[in-house]
C-alpha positions as CSV (number, residue, x, y, z in Angstrom):
1,M,0.0,0.0,0.0
2,A,1.1,3.6,-0.5
3,D,-0.9,6.8,-1.0
4,P,-4.1,6.8,1.1
5,L,-5.9,8.1,-1.9
6,H,-5.8,4.5,-3.1
7,E,-7.7,3.4,0.0
8,R,-10.4,6.0,0.2
9,D,-13.1,3.4,0.1
10,E,-11.6,1.7,3.2
11,T,-12.6,4.5,5.7
12,L,-16.1,3.1,6.5
13,P,-15.0,-0.5,6.8
14,A,-12.2,0.5,9.2
15,L,-14.7,2.5,11.3
16,R,-17.0,-0.5,11.4
17,E,-14.1,-2.5,12.8
18,V,-13.9,0.0,15.6
19,V,-17.6,-0.2,16.3
20,R,-17.5,-4.0,16.3
21,A,-14.7,-3.9,18.9
22,A,-16.4,-1.2,21.0
23,G,-19.3,-3.4,22.0
24,P,-17.3,-6.2,23.6
25,Y,-14.8,-3.8,25.1
26,L,-17.5,-1.6,26.8
27,D,-19.5,-4.5,27.9
28,A,-16.4,-6.0,29.6
29,L,-15.3,-2.8,31.4
30,P,-17.2,-3.4,34.6
31,E,-15.5,-6.8,35.3
32,R,-12.2,-6.7,33.3
33,L,-8.8,-6.4,34.9
34,V,-7.9,-2.7,35.1
35,Y,-4.5,-3.8,33.8
36,D,-3.5,-7.3,32.6
37,R,0.2,-7.9,32.9
38,A,-0.2,-11.2,31.1
39,A,-1.1,-9.3,27.9
40,E,2.1,-7.2,28.0
41,P,4.0,-9.3,25.3
42,L,1.4,-8.1,22.8
43,L,2.8,-4.6,23.0
44,D,5.8,-5.8,21.1
45,R,3.5,-6.1,18.0
46,L,3.5,-2.3,17.9
47,G,7.2,-2.1,17.3
48,G,9.7,-3.0,14.6
49,P,11.0,-0.9,11.8
50,L,8.9,1.6,10.0
51,P,7.1,-0.2,7.1
52,E,8.3,0.8,3.7
53,D,5.0,-0.2,2.1
54,G,2.1,0.0,4.6
55,R,0.0,-3.0,5.4
56,G,-3.2,-1.2,4.5
57,T,-6.0,0.6,6.5
58,R,-8.0,-2.3,7.7
59,A,-5.0,-4.4,8.7
60,A,-3.5,-1.5,10.6
61,V,-6.7,-0.8,12.4
62,E,-7.3,-4.4,13.2
63,E,-3.9,-4.8,14.7
64,L,-4.3,-1.6,16.8
65,L,-7.6,-2.9,18.1
66,R,-6.2,-6.3,18.8
67,V,-3.3,-4.9,20.9
68,G,-5.2,-2.0,22.4
69,T,-8.3,-3.8,23.7
70,A,-6.0,-6.4,25.4
71,T,-3.3,-4.1,26.9
72,A,-5.0,-0.7,27.5
73,T,-5.4,0.3,31.1
74,A,-9.1,0.2,31.8
75,S,-9.1,3.7,33.2
76,A,-12.6,4.3,31.7
77,G,-13.9,1.5,33.9
78,P,-15.3,1.5,37.5
79,R,-12.3,0.1,39.3
80,F,-9.7,2.7,38.4
81,F,-9.0,4.8,41.6
82,H,-5.3,5.6,41.3
83,F,-5.5,9.0,39.5
84,V,-8.7,11.1,39.4
85,I,-10.0,9.9,36.0
86,G,-13.7,10.0,35.2
87,G,-14.0,7.8,32.2
88,A,-16.5,9.0,29.5
89,T,-20.2,9.2,29.7
90,P,-22.1,7.7,26.8
91,A,-22.9,11.1,25.4
92,A,-19.3,12.3,25.8
93,L,-17.8,9.2,24.2
94,A,-20.1,9.4,21.2
95,A,-19.4,13.2,20.8
96,D,-15.6,12.5,21.0
97,W,-16.0,10.2,17.9
98,V,-17.8,13.2,16.3
99,V,-14.7,15.3,17.0
100,S,-12.5,13.0,15.0
101,L,-15.1,12.5,12.3
102,L,-15.5,16.3,11.6
103,D,-11.8,17.0,12.4
104,Q,-12.4,20.7,13.0
105,N,-9.6,23.2,13.7
106,A,-10.9,25.0,16.7
107,F,-8.4,27.8,16.3
108,V,-10.7,30.7,15.4
109,R,-14.2,31.4,14.0
110,A,-12.6,31.6,10.5
111,S,-11.4,28.0,10.8
112,S,-14.7,26.6,12.2
113,R,-17.8,28.6,13.3
114,F,-19.2,25.3,14.5
115,A,-16.4,24.6,16.9
116,D,-16.2,28.2,18.0
117,T,-20.0,28.3,18.8
118,A,-19.8,24.9,20.7
119,E,-16.9,26.2,22.8
120,R,-18.7,29.5,23.6
121,V,-21.8,27.6,24.7
122,A,-19.9,24.9,26.6
123,L,-17.9,27.5,28.5
124,D,-21.0,29.4,29.5
125,W,-22.7,26.2,30.5
126,L,-19.7,25.4,32.7
127,R,-19.9,28.9,34.2
128,Q,-23.5,28.3,35.1
129,L,-22.8,24.7,36.3
130,F,-20.5,26.1,39.0
131,G,-22.6,29.1,39.9
132,L,-20.2,31.8,38.7
133,P,-21.5,35.2,37.9
134,A,-22.5,36.4,34.4
135,G,-19.6,38.1,32.6
136,W,-17.0,35.4,33.4
137,G,-15.3,33.9,30.4
138,G,-12.5,31.5,29.7
139,A,-11.0,28.9,27.3
140,L,-10.9,25.2,27.0
141,T,-7.4,23.6,27.4
142,A,-5.9,20.2,27.1
143,S,-5.7,19.8,30.9
144,A,-5.8,21.5,34.3
145,T,-2.1,22.0,33.9
146,F,-2.6,24.1,30.9
147,A,-5.6,25.8,32.6
148,N,-3.2,26.6,35.5
149,V,-0.7,28.0,32.9
150,T,-3.5,30.2,31.5
151,G,-4.7,31.5,34.8
152,L,-1.2,32.1,36.2
153,A,-0.2,33.8,32.9
154,L,-3.0,36.2,33.3
155,A,-1.8,36.7,36.9
156,T,1.7,37.5,35.6
157,H,0.4,40.1,33.2
158,W,-1.7,41.6,36.0
159,W,1.3,41.7,38.3
160,A,3.6,43.2,35.7
161,E,1.1,46.0,35.0
162,R,1.4,46.9,38.7
163,H,5.1,47.5,37.9
164,G,4.3,49.5,34.8
165,V,5.4,46.7,32.4
166,D,3.6,45.2,29.4
167,V,5.0,41.7,29.9
168,A,3.6,40.5,26.5
169,S,6.0,42.9,24.8
170,A,8.8,43.3,27.2
171,G,8.9,40.0,29.0
172,L,10.0,39.5,32.6
173,A,13.5,40.9,32.3
174,G,14.2,43.6,34.8
175,L,11.2,42.8,37.0
176,P,11.6,41.5,40.5
177,R,10.6,38.0,41.3
178,M,6.8,37.7,41.4
179,P,5.6,36.7,44.9
180,V,3.4,33.6,44.8
181,L,1.9,32.4,48.0
182,S,-0.1,29.3,48.9
183,G,-1.0,26.8,51.6
184,G,0.5,23.3,51.7
185,H,-2.0,21.9,49.2
186,V,-0.5,23.5,46.2
187,H,-0.4,20.9,43.4
188,P,2.7,20.1,41.3
189,S,0.8,21.2,38.1
190,A,0.6,24.7,39.5
191,R,4.4,24.6,40.1
192,K,4.9,23.3,36.6
193,A,2.8,26.2,35.3
194,L,5.1,28.7,37.1
195,Q,8.1,26.8,35.8
196,L,6.8,27.1,32.2
197,L,6.0,30.8,32.7
198,G,9.6,31.5,33.7
199,H,9.0,32.2,37.4
200,G,10.4,28.9,38.5
201,K,8.7,26.0,40.3
202,D,10.3,26.9,43.6
203,T,9.0,30.5,43.6
204,V,5.9,29.4,45.6
205,E,6.1,30.4,49.3
206,V,4.1,27.8,51.3
207,F,2.3,28.7,54.5
208,A,1.1,25.5,56.2
209,R,0.1,25.0,59.8
210,D,0.5,21.2,59.9
211,G,1.8,18.2,58.0
212,T,-1.4,17.8,56.0
213,G,-0.9,21.1,54.3
214,R,-3.7,23.1,55.8
215,V,-3.1,26.8,55.1
216,D,-1.7,29.1,57.8
217,L,-3.9,32.2,57.2
218,D,-2.1,34.4,59.7
219,G,1.3,33.7,58.2
220,L,-0.1,34.3,54.7
221,R,-1.7,37.6,55.9
222,R,1.6,38.8,57.3
223,R,3.5,38.0,54.2
224,L,1.0,39.6,51.9
225,G,1.3,42.8,54.0
226,A,5.1,42.8,53.4
227,V,5.5,41.9,49.7
228,G,3.1,44.3,47.8
229,P,1.3,42.9,44.7
230,A,1.3,39.1,44.8
231,V,-0.4,36.0,43.5
232,V,-2.2,33.7,45.9
233,I,-2.9,30.1,44.8
234,G,-5.8,28.3,46.5
235,T,-6.6,24.6,46.1
236,A,-10.1,23.2,45.8
237,G,-9.7,19.5,46.4
238,E,-6.2,18.2,47.0
239,P,-5.6,14.6,45.7
240,N,-4.4,12.8,48.9
241,A,-7.5,13.3,51.0
242,G,-9.8,15.7,49.0
243,D,-9.1,18.6,51.4
244,F,-9.8,22.2,50.5
245,D,-8.2,25.5,51.2
246,P,-10.7,28.0,52.7
247,V,-11.3,29.8,49.4
248,A,-13.5,32.5,51.0
249,D,-10.8,33.4,53.5
250,L,-8.2,33.5,50.7
251,A,-10.6,35.8,48.7
252,D,-10.8,38.1,51.8
253,L,-7.0,38.2,52.0
254,A,-6.6,38.8,48.3
255,G,-9.1,41.7,48.4
256,E,-7.5,43.2,51.4
257,H,-4.0,43.1,50.0
258,C,-4.8,43.7,46.2
259,A,-3.6,40.2,45.3
260,W,-4.6,38.0,42.4
261,L,-6.4,34.8,43.5
262,H,-6.0,31.7,41.3
263,V,-7.9,28.6,42.4
264,D,-6.8,25.2,41.2
265,G,-10.1,23.2,41.3
266,A,-9.0,20.3,39.1
267,F,-11.7,18.0,40.5
268,G,-12.8,19.7,43.7
269,L,-14.6,22.5,41.9
270,F,-17.4,20.0,41.3
271,A,-18.3,20.2,45.0
272,A,-20.1,23.4,44.0
273,L,-22.8,21.3,42.3
274,S,-24.4,19.9,45.5
275,P,-25.9,21.7,48.4
276,R,-24.3,19.1,50.6
277,T,-20.7,20.1,49.5
278,A,-21.1,23.6,48.1
279,H,-19.7,25.1,51.3
280,L,-16.3,23.7,50.3
281,T,-16.1,26.0,47.3
282,A,-17.7,29.1,48.9
283,G,-15.9,32.2,47.7
284,V,-14.7,30.8,44.4
285,E,-16.8,33.4,42.7
286,R,-14.4,36.1,44.1
287,A,-11.4,34.5,42.5
288,D,-9.7,36.0,39.5
289,S,-9.1,32.7,37.7
290,V,-10.2,29.1,38.3
291,A,-8.6,26.0,36.7
292,A,-10.3,22.6,36.4
293,D,-10.4,19.4,34.4
294,A,-13.3,18.1,32.4
295,H,-11.7,14.7,32.0
296,K,-12.0,14.2,35.8
297,W,-15.5,14.6,37.3
298,L,-17.2,15.8,34.2
299,N,-16.4,12.4,32.7
300,V,-15.4,13.4,29.2
301,P,-12.5,11.8,27.3
302,Y,-8.9,13.0,27.5
303,E,-7.6,15.7,26.9
304,S,-10.0,18.2,28.3
305,G,-9.4,21.0,30.8
306,F,-10.8,24.6,31.2
307,V,-10.0,27.9,32.8
308,L,-12.7,30.3,33.9
309,V,-11.7,34.0,34.5
310,R,-13.5,36.9,36.0
311,D,-12.2,39.4,33.4
312,P,-12.1,37.6,30.0
313,S,-10.8,40.8,28.3
314,R,-7.4,39.8,29.7
315,L,-7.2,36.7,27.6
316,G,-6.6,38.3,24.2
317,P,-3.6,40.5,25.2
318,A,-2.0,37.6,26.9
319,F,-2.5,34.9,24.2
320,G,-3.0,36.8,20.9
321,M,-0.6,35.9,18.1
322,P,0.9,39.1,16.6
323,G,2.7,39.5,13.3
324,A,1.0,37.3,10.8
325,P,-1.2,39.2,8.3
326,Y,-3.3,36.1,7.4
327,L,-4.4,35.5,11.0
328,P,-7.2,37.5,12.8
329,G,-6.5,39.2,16.0
330,P,-8.2,38.3,19.3
331,D,-10.8,41.1,18.9
332,D,-11.4,40.5,15.2
333,P,-14.9,39.2,14.3
334,R,-13.1,36.1,12.8
335,G,-11.0,35.6,15.9
336,G,-11.6,32.9,18.5
337,Y,-10.4,30.8,21.4
338,G,-7.0,29.8,19.8
339,L,-6.1,33.5,20.5
340,L,-7.5,33.3,24.1
341,G,-5.4,30.5,25.5
342,P,-2.0,28.8,25.2
343,E,-2.8,26.4,22.3
344,S,-3.4,27.5,18.7
345,S,-3.9,24.2,16.9
346,R,-6.8,22.8,18.8
347,R,-9.2,19.9,18.2
348,A,-12.9,20.6,18.9
349,R,-12.7,19.5,22.5
350,A,-15.9,21.4,23.3
351,L,-18.1,18.8,21.6
352,P,-17.9,16.1,24.4
353,I,-18.5,18.8,27.0
354,W,-21.4,20.2,25.1
355,A,-22.9,16.8,24.6
356,T,-22.6,15.5,28.1
357,L,-24.0,18.7,29.6
358,A,-26.8,18.7,27.1
359,A,-27.5,15.0,27.8
360,Y,-27.5,15.1,31.6
361,G,-27.8,18.7,32.7
362,R,-27.1,20.3,36.0
363,G,-29.4,17.8,37.8
364,G,-27.6,14.7,36.3
365,Y,-24.2,16.0,37.4
366,R,-25.5,17.0,40.9
367,E,-26.7,13.4,41.2
368,L,-23.4,12.0,40.0
369,V,-21.4,14.1,42.5
370,E,-23.7,13.2,45.4
371,R,-23.6,9.5,44.5
372,H,-19.8,9.5,44.4
373,C,-19.7,11.2,47.8
374,D,-22.0,8.5,49.2
375,L,-19.7,5.9,47.7
376,A,-16.7,7.5,49.4
377,R,-18.6,7.3,52.7
378,H,-19.4,3.7,52.0
379,L,-15.7,3.0,51.5
380,A,-14.7,5.0,54.6
381,A,-17.2,2.9,56.7
382,A,-15.7,-0.3,55.3
383,V,-12.2,0.8,56.1
384,D,-13.3,1.8,59.6
385,A,-14.9,-1.6,60.1
386,A,-11.8,-3.6,59.1
387,P,-9.5,-4.5,61.9
388,D,-6.4,-4.3,59.7
389,L,-7.2,-1.0,57.9
390,E,-6.8,2.6,59.3
391,R,-8.3,5.7,57.8
392,L,-6.0,8.7,58.0
393,A,-8.2,11.6,57.2
394,E,-11.8,12.8,57.1
395,V,-13.7,12.4,53.8
396,P,-15.0,15.8,52.7
397,L,-15.6,14.7,49.1
398,N,-14.7,11.7,47.0
399,V,-11.2,10.6,48.2
400,V,-10.6,8.2,51.0
401,C,-7.1,8.1,52.4
402,F,-6.2,5.0,54.4
403,R,-3.5,2.4,55.0
404,Y,-3.1,-1.2,55.7
405,R,-2.3,-1.5,59.4
406,P,-1.9,-5.0,60.8
407,P,-1.0,-5.2,64.5
408,G,2.5,-5.4,65.8
409,L,4.4,-3.3,63.2
410,A,6.3,-0.1,63.9
411,E,5.8,3.0,61.7
412,P,8.8,2.4,59.4
413,E,7.6,-1.1,58.8
414,L,4.1,0.1,58.1
415,D,5.4,2.6,55.6
416,A,7.5,0.0,53.8
417,L,4.6,-2.4,53.7
418,N,2.1,0.1,52.3
419,R,4.5,1.2,49.7
420,R,4.9,-2.4,48.5
421,L,1.1,-2.8,48.8
422,G,0.6,0.2,46.4
423,E,2.9,-1.5,43.8
424,A,1.2,-4.8,44.3
425,L,-2.2,-3.3,43.6
426,L,-1.0,-1.9,40.3
427,D,0.5,-5.3,39.3
428,D,-2.5,-7.3,40.5
429,G,-4.8,-5.4,38.2
430,R,-8.2,-6.2,39.7
431,V,-8.4,-2.7,41.1
432,Y,-6.1,0.2,40.6
433,A,-5.0,2.4,43.6
434,G,-1.4,3.2,44.1
435,A,0.5,4.5,47.2
436,T,1.0,8.1,48.3
437,V,2.4,9.9,51.4
438,Y,-0.1,11.7,53.7
439,D,1.1,13.6,56.7
440,G,4.4,11.7,56.6
441,R,2.8,8.2,56.4
442,A,2.6,5.9,53.4
443,A,-1.0,5.4,52.4
444,L,-3.5,4.6,49.7
445,R,-5.8,7.3,48.3
446,P,-8.5,5.9,46.0
447,A,-10.5,8.7,44.3
448,I,-14.1,7.9,43.1
449,S,-15.0,9.9,40.0
450,N,-16.1,7.3,37.4
451,W,-19.8,7.3,36.5
452,R,-19.8,3.4,36.4
453,T,-18.5,2.8,39.9
454,T,-20.7,1.0,42.4
455,E,-20.5,-0.2,46.0
456,G,-19.5,-3.6,44.7
457,D,-16.4,-2.1,43.1
458,L,-15.4,-0.5,46.4
459,D,-16.1,-3.7,48.4
460,L,-13.7,-5.5,46.0
461,L,-11.1,-2.8,46.5
462,V,-11.2,-3.4,50.3
463,A,-11.1,-7.1,49.9
464,V,-8.1,-7.0,47.5
465,V,-6.2,-4.5,49.7
466,R,-6.6,-6.8,52.7
467,E,-5.7,-9.9,50.7
468,L,-2.6,-8.5,49.1
469,G,-1.6,-6.8,52.4
470,D,-1.8,-10.1,54.3
471,R,0.1,-11.9,51.6
472,L,2.9,-9.3,51.6
473,R,3.1,-9.4,55.4
474,T,3.3,-13.1,55.4
475,T,6.1,-13.3,52.8
476,A,8.1,-10.4,54.2
């Protein structure tokens, strides 16, 4: 085979192969191993030298399906708890296929009015979903990391203006170091964003009052009073225990000291959807920028994040592309979201967001969040009832932090055992929940965010943790 023009009639047969594989794969998701180590040798079939003459469309797709359906991590299934991954709702999965079918360049309106309109509507629906005031805007990104880049880039421009510098033109040279303050929950993705923006990952000054990372508001207040214009990072939902910074208190401090407040709400922002948990995000409407992921609790496919900002007029000056006469400007009628965020070449990632919000609405997602919070309490109760498990933190949302703790072991032995247990869980494959460190202790931190997850999946998690923990202790 050579030029794809010779295989133009193979497109629909290849797509039918995908559809045929989709049924058995999706049907098996609730019970299949999250990862099957026995299938790893199949990965070798993807390698070898680059073919000189291709094997043809159908053969290539069949091979990809054969290897992929056997070796892919079932992160879209109900027993993946290691990272906060939501899977994909039926509407979002179907819409993601539409994204590839239509293959729109969501750069500006001139490249796709359809993609631009879907993004505008999706962003406003997200604003409404989280109860943010009218007038807020934003942009879709590939991840919460890029959303953090976007929000903190706007913070950088704001801060440079306070020093009389247009950083889009002049850059950071000659400016002092930008003060960035946070509690102990600050996520590595926020540090990475600062690293990418030229501030350095270690520029963050952390004010924590204990080993869990809870913010020291008094220390933060004193520092804000001493440094002048600054950026404050708040965290809505940290991944080890689902804890929250007091966003309203941070908003008070930011207002008092003329600071930019950026909230990293990768998954915790969804607490705003339920009256039972909305107090955790109180004050987020007073932030300047808010970052979150859609491929977490919104349950749309990867890659999908978003940033929402109080003053959307700041996006164009920060992310416009100057100097090309064939490109529109951010304020041009033919401009669009590729000029309002860090990425220019963009797939139409608004379509799964639009489809899932259209399909299930505010009520459906409120029900989803509340069901997952109930499941987290079910898991916490099971942990509390087990004589060889110990819960290490309260459960404010959807993460349960606990460890395997058989009697008679000292703390260093418990840490070593739980680290091995985290590795054993990933190798075992029945459930997926790796190890972390919480308040200085090795632990597990399963996060519940997949729409398919049931109590039975969590009961299996507890059983597998205890089984593997007992086996590791016996063989140690």
